[in-house]
Structures are given as C-alpha cells and as structure tokens.
DOBA-648621 format. One record per residue: residue number from 1; residue in three letters; chain; x, y, z of N, C-alpha, C, CB in turn. Coordinates in steps of 0.05 Angstrom, whole numbers, always signed. Glycine has a CB too. Layout:
% DOBA-648621
{rec NUM; "ALA"; "A"; {X; Y; Z}; {X; Y; Z}; {X; Y; Z}; {X; Y; Z}}
...
//
This chain:
% DOBA-648621
{rec 1; "MET"; "A"; {-488; -281; -255}; {-473; -262; -271}; {-490; -252; -294}; {-446; -275; -281}}
{rec 2; "PRO"; "A"; {-485; -228; -303}; {-500; -217; -326}; {-495; -234; -351}; {-492; -188; -330}}
{rec 3; "ALA"; "A"; {-515; -235; -368}; {-514; -251; -393}; {-491; -242; -411}; {-540; -250; -408}}
{rec 4; "ALA"; "A"; {-486; -216; -414}; {-465; -206; -431}; {-438; -214; -421}; {-467; -175; -433}}
{rec 5; "PHE"; "A"; {-434; -214; -394}; {-409; -222; -382}; {-404; -252; -387}; {-409; -216; -352}}
{rec 6; "THR"; "A"; {-424; -268; -382}; {-422; -297; -386}; {-416; -304; -415}; {-448; -311; -377}}
{rec 7; "LYS"; "A"; {-429; -290; -434}; {-424; -294; -462}; {-396; -287; -470}; {-444; -278; -479}}
{rec 8; "CYS"; "A"; {-386; -265; -459}; {-358; -256; -464}; {-338; -277; -455}; {-353; -229; -451}}
{rec 9; "VAL"; "A"; {-343; -288; -431}; {-325; -308; -420}; {-326; -333; -437}; {-332; -315; -390}}
{rec 10; "ARG"; "A"; {-350; -342; -445}; {-352; -366; -462}; {-338; -362; -489}; {-382; -372; -467}}
{rec 11; "ASN"; "A"; {-337; -338; -499}; {-325; -333; -525}; {-295; -327; -523}; {-339; -310; -539}}
{rec 12; "GLY"; "A"; {-283; -332; -500}; {-255; -329; -497}; {-245; -302; -489}; {-242; -337; -522}}
{rec 13; "GLY"; "A"; {-261; -285; -477}; {-253; -259; -468}; {-234; -260; -445}; {-277; -242; -461}}
{rec 14; "LYS"; "A"; {-218; -239; -441}; {-199; -238; -419}; {-213; -226; -394}; {-174; -221; -426}}
{rec 15; "VAL"; "A"; {-212; -240; -372}; {-225; -232; -347}; {-205; -219; -329}; {-239; -256; -333}}
{rec 16; "ARG"; "A"; {-211; -196; -319}; {-194; -181; -300}; {-211; -176; -275}; {-183; -154; -312}}
{rec 17; "THR"; "A"; {-198; -173; -252}; {-212; -167; -227}; {-206; -139; -219}; {-204; -188; -205}}
{rec 18; "LYS"; "A"; {-227; -124; -213}; {-223; -96; -204}; {-231; -94; -175}; {-241; -76; -221}}
{rec 19; "ASP"; "A"; {-212; -83; -159}; {-217; -80; -130}; {-234; -54; -126}; {-190; -78; -114}}
{rec 20; "LEU"; "A"; {-256; -57; -112}; {-273; -34; -108}; {-270; -22; -80}; {-302; -42; -112}}
{rec 21; "GLY"; "A"; {-253; -34; -63}; {-249; -24; -36}; {-270; -36; -17}; {-250; +6; -35}}
{rec 22; "ASN"; "A"; {-266; -33; +8}; {-284; -43; +29}; {-290; -72; +26}; {-310; -27; +29}}
{rec 23; "GLY"; "A"; {-271; -88; +16}; {-275; -117; +14}; {-293; -125; -9}; {-287; -127; +39}}
{rec 24; "LYS"; "A"; {-297; -108; -28}; {-313; -114; -51}; {-296; -114; -77}; {-337; -94; -54}}
{rec 25; "TYR"; "A"; {-305; -130; -96}; {-291; -131; -122}; {-310; -140; -144}; {-267; -150; -121}}
{rec 26; "MET"; "A"; {-302; -137; -169}; {-318; -146; -191}; {-300; -156; -213}; {-337; -124; -201}}
{rec 27; "HIS"; "A"; {-310; -175; -228}; {-296; -185; -252}; {-306; -170; -276}; {-301; -216; -255}}
{rec 28; "ILE"; "A"; {-287; -163; -294}; {-293; -150; -318}; {-282; -166; -341}; {-282; -120; -319}}
{rec 29; "CYS"; "A"; {-298; -172; -361}; {-289; -188; -384}; {-286; -169; -408}; {-310; -210; -391}}
{rec 30; "TYR"; "A"; {-262; -171; -421}; {-257; -155; -445}; {-258; -175; -469}; {-229; -141; -443}}
{rec 31; "ASP"; "A"; {-276; -170; -488}; {-278; -187; -511}; {-257; -181; -531}; {-306; -186; -523}}
{rec 32; "LYS"; "A"; {-256; -196; -553}; {-235; -193; -573}; {-236; -166; -588}; {-236; -215; -593}}
{rec 33; "SER"; "A"; {-259; -153; -588}; {-261; -127; -601}; {-254; -104; -582}; {-289; -123; -611}}
{rec 34; "GLY"; "A"; {-249; -111; -556}; {-240; -90; -537}; {-262; -80; -519}; {-228; -68; -551}}
{rec 35; "LYS"; "A"; {-287; -88; -523}; {-309; -79; -506}; {-308; -93; -479}; {-336; -85; -520}}
{rec 36; "SER"; "A"; {-318; -79; -459}; {-317; -91; -432}; {-345; -98; -423}; {-304; -71; -412}}
{rec 37; "HIS"; "A"; {-347; -119; -407}; {-372; -128; -396}; {-368; -134; -367}; {-382; -154; -412}}
{rec 38; "ALA"; "A"; {-382; -119; -350}; {-378; -122; -321}; {-395; -145; -310}; {-386; -96; -307}}
{rec 39; "GLY"; "A"; {-383; -158; -290}; {-397; -179; -275}; {-410; -167; -251}; {-378; -202; -268}}
{rec 40; "GLU"; "A"; {-419; -184; -233}; {-432; -176; -208}; {-411; -165; -188}; {-448; -199; -195}}
{rec 41; "VAL"; "A"; {-420; -148; -170}; {-403; -139; -148}; {-403; -161; -127}; {-413; -111; -136}}
{rec 42; "LEU"; "A"; {-379; -170; -120}; {-376; -193; -101}; {-362; -183; -75}; {-360; -216; -113}}
{rec 43; "THR"; "A"; {-365; -198; -54}; {-352; -192; -28}; {-331; -213; -22}; {-373; -190; -6}}
{rec 44; "ARG"; "A"; {-308; -203; -13}; {-286; -222; -6}; {-293; -236; +20}; {-259; -206; -3}}
{rec 45; "LYS"; "A"; {-283; -261; +22}; {-286; -277; +47}; {-265; -267; +67}; {-284; -307; +42}}
{rec 46; "LYS"; "A"; {-272; -269; +92}; {-252; -262; +113}; {-231; -284; +113}; {-265; -259; +141}}
{rec 47; "PRO"; "A"; {-205; -277; +116}; {-184; -297; +116}; {-185; -314; +141}; {-157; -284; +113}}
{rec 48; "LYS"; "A"; {-180; -340; +138}; {-179; -358; +161}; {-153; -354; +175}; {-184; -387; +153}}
{rec 49; "LYS"; "A"; {-153; -357; +201}; {-127; -355; +216}; {-112; -381; +213}; {-132; -350; +246}}
{rec 50; "ASP"; "A"; {-86; -378; +208}; {-69; -401; +204}; {-58; -410; +231}; {-46; -395; +184}}
{rec 51; "LYS"; "A"; {-61; -436; +237}; {-51; -446; +263}; {-21; -444; +265}; {-60; -474; +267}}
{rec 52; "LYS"; "A"; {-7; -447; +243}; {+22; -446; +244}; {+31; -418; +251}; {+34; -454; +217}}
{rec 53; "LYS"; "A"; {+18; -398; +242}; {+26; -370; +249}; {+21; -365; +278}; {+10; -350; +232}}
{rec 54; "GLU"; "A"; {+0; -376; +290}; {-5; -372; +318}; {+17; -384; +335}; {-33; -383; +325}}
{rec 55; "LYS"; "A"; {+26; -408; +327}; {+47; -421; +342}; {+73; -406; +341}; {+51; -450; +332}}
{rec 56; "SER"; "A"; {+79; -396; +317}; {+105; -382; +314}; {+105; -355; +328}; {+111; -377; +284}}
{rec 57; "ASP"; "A"; {+81; -343; +333}; {+80; -318; +348}; {+85; -322; +378}; {+52; -305; +344}}
{rec 58; "ASN"; "A"; {+83; -346; +388}; {+87; -351; +416}; {+116; -355; +424}; {+72; -376; +424}}
{rec 59; "ARG"; "A"; {+134; -354; +404}; {+163; -358; +410}; {+174; -334; +425}; {+178; -361; +384}}
{rec 60; "ASN"; "A"; {+193; -340; +442}; {+208; -319; +456}; {+230; -309; +438}; {+219; -329; +483}}
{rec 61; "PRO"; "A"; {+231; -283; +431}; {+251; -273; +412}; {+279; -278; +422}; {+246; -244; +407}}
{rec 62; "LYS"; "A"; {+283; -281; +448}; {+310; -286; +458}; {+320; -314; +452}; {+311; -281; +488}}
{rec 63; "GLN"; "A"; {+302; -332; +445}; {+310; -359; +439}; {+317; -364; +410}; {+288; -378; +447}}
{rec 64; "VAL"; "A"; {+314; -344; +393}; {+319; -347; +365}; {+349; -349; +360}; {+307; -323; +349}}
{rec 65; "VAL"; "A"; {+358; -368; +344}; {+386; -372; +338}; {+395; -350; +320}; {+391; -400; +326}}
{rec 66; "ARG"; "A"; {+416; -336; +328}; {+425; -313; +312}; {+446; -322; +291}; {+438; -292; +330}}
{rec 67; "SER"; "A"; {+459; -345; +296}; {+479; -354; +277}; {+479; -385; +278}; {+507; -343; +284}}
{rec 68; "ALA"; "A"; {+481; -397; +255}; {+480; -426; +254}; {+509; -438; +253}; {+465; -435; +229}}
{rec 69; "LYS"; "A"; {+529; -421; +254}; {+556; -430; +253}; {+565; -440; +280}; {+575; -408; +243}}
{rec 70; "ALA"; "A"; {+577; -464; +281}; {+588; -475; +306}; {+618; -473; +306}; {+579; -505; +309}}
{rec 71; "THR"; "A"; {+629; -465; +329}; {+659; -464; +331}; {+669; -491; +339}; {+667; -442; +352}}
{rec 72; "LEU"; "A"; {+696; -494; +337}; {+709; -519; +344}; {+704; -525; +374}; {+739; -517; +338}}
{rec 73; "ALA"; "A"; {+704; -504; +391}; {+699; -508; +419}; {+671; -519; +424}; {+704; -482; +435}}
{rec 74; "ASP"; "A"; {+651; -508; +409}; {+623; -518; +412}; {+621; -547; +405}; {+604; -501; +395}}
{rec 75; "LEU"; "A"; {+634; -555; +383}; {+633; -583; +374}; {+647; -601; +395}; {+647; -585; +347}}
{rec 76; "GLN"; "A"; {+669; -592; +406}; {+683; -608; +426}; {+665; -612; +451}; {+710; -594; +434}}
{rec 77; "ARG"; "A"; {+651; -591; +460}; {+633; -593; +483}; {+611; -613; +477}; {+621; -565; +490}}
{rec 78; "LEU"; "A"; {+600; -612; +453}; {+579; -631; +446}; {+590; -660; +446}; {+568; -625; +418}}
{rec 79; "LYS"; "A"; {+613; -664; +435}; {+626; -690; +435}; {+630; -700; +463}; {+653; -690; +420}}
{rec 80; "ASP"; "A"; {+640; -683; +481}; {+645; -691; +509}; {+619; -698; +522}; {+659; -669; +524}}
{rec 81; "HIS"; "A"; {+598; -683; +517}; {+572; -687; +529}; {+561; -715; +522}; {+552; -665; +520}}
{rec 82; "PHE"; "A"; {+562; -722; +496}; {+551; -747; +487}; {+570; -771; +494}; {+546; -747; +458}}
{rec 83; "ASP"; "A"; {+595; -766; +497}; {+613; -787; +506}; {+608; -795; +535}; {+642; -779; +502}}
{rec 84; "ASN"; "A"; {+599; -776; +551}; {+594; -780; +579}; {+567; -794; +584}; {+595; -754; +594}}
{rec 85; "LEU"; "A"; {+550; -796; +564}; {+524; -809; +569}; {+527; -838; +570}; {+505; -803; +547}}
//
C-alpha cells in the first residue's frame, strides 16, 4: 500500500471501499482534515460455490410443502398408521 495511505490508516483515518467495476476495487482513507489517500487497486476473489446451495437446487419443486397446517383428518390418519405398526 502507498505510504500516505498507510500513514492515514495508522493515524485513525476512515477507510472506505470504492468499487471500480470489472471485479476491481480500492480502499480510500480520509484523514481527520478531510484529505483522501488512495490505496492500491485490488481484484476481488471469485466466490466459492456453496455445497448447501447445490443440494437445495436438486429438489423437485412439486415436493415442496405449501402449507404446514395439519387438519384433524390428517392427524387421525397418522395416529391410525402408527397404531397399526
């Protein structure tokens, strides 16, 4: 990082991140007098794929429960099913 930027951060300046587009960004430090000091242009890392998202994408949309409310008839059928085991 540039020396002026590092000095600004050490002296308690406020650091903001500016998006430059195309996956690039830079930190800018504003010191107490209001002057700005730019840091280096950096590149964002590519996001890692989340395994949980991949598993949830494999669900069949027809199997999604539309309502969590059970009727009295549903409860009676469940009771009868487990009583017969």
